[in-house]
C-alpha positions in Angstrom: -17.6 100.3 -24.6 -19.8 97.4 -23.5 -20.8 96.6 -27.1 -17.2 96.6 -28.2 -16.3 94.2 -25.4 -19.2 91.9 -26.2 -18.2 91.8 -29.9 -14.5 91.1 -28.9 -15.7 88.3 -26.6 -17.7 86.7 -29.3 -14.8 86.8 -31.7 -12.4 85.4 -29.1 -14.7 82.6 -28.2 -15.0 81.6 -31.9 -11.3 81.9 -32.4 -10.7 79.8 -29.3 -13.0 77.0 -30.6 -11.4 77.1 -34.0 -7.9 77.0 -32.4 -9.0 74.0 -30.4 -10.2 72.1 -33.5 -7.0 72.9 -35.4 -5.0 71.8 -32.3 -6.7 68.4 -32.5 -6.2 68.0 -36.3 -2.5 69.1 -36.1 -1.9 66.6 -33.2 -1.2 69.5 -30.8 2.1 71.1 -31.9 3.7 73.3 -29.2 3.0 76.6 -31.1 -0.7 75.7 -31.4 -1.0 74.8 -27.8 0.6 78.2 -26.9 -1.8 80.0 -29.2 -4.8 78.1 -27.6 -3.6 79.1 -24.1 -3.1 82.7 -25.2 -6.6 82.9 -26.6 -8.0 81.4 -23.3 -6.2 84.1 -21.3 -7.6 86.8 -23.6 -11.1 85.3 -23.3 -10.8 85.5 -19.5 -9.5 89.1 -19.5 -12.2 90.4 -21.9 -14.9 88.5 -20.0 -13.9 90.2 -16.7 -13.7 93.6 -18.4 -17.1 93.0 -20.0 -18.7 92.0 -16.7 -17.2 95.0 -15.0 -18.5 97.3 -17.6 -22.0 95.8 -17.4 -22.0 96.2 -13.6 -20.8 99.8 -13.9 -23.6 100.7 -16.4 -26.3 99.1 -14.3 -25.2 100.7 -11.1 -25.2 104.3 -12.4 -29.0 104.8 -12.5 -29.3 103.2 -9.1 -26.7 105.6 -7.7 -28.5 108.6 -9.2 -31.9 107.6 -7.7 -30.3 107.0 -4.3 -28.7 110.4 -4.3 -31.9 112.2 -5.4 -33.9 110.4 -2.7 -31.3 111.4 -0.1 -31.8 115.1 -1.0 -35.5 115.1 -0.4 -36.7 116.3 3.0 -38.3 113.7 5.2 -42.1 113.8 5.0 -43.4 114.2 8.5 
């Protein structure tokens, strides 16, 4: 899932840059401004989902090591 989100984020950023350039060349028609804003929202949503998936993947091994250490009897 993380790789798919990373790929989607790359595509959206490229599309956002292209939409910005087209927006400038077309002298900012309303439909282009709305498309540019929609892409910005999608970039933000995918970035948050990507960050959450990265944090979830990184925290799983730590959670497993904590639970295995908690099951060990104290040495003493």
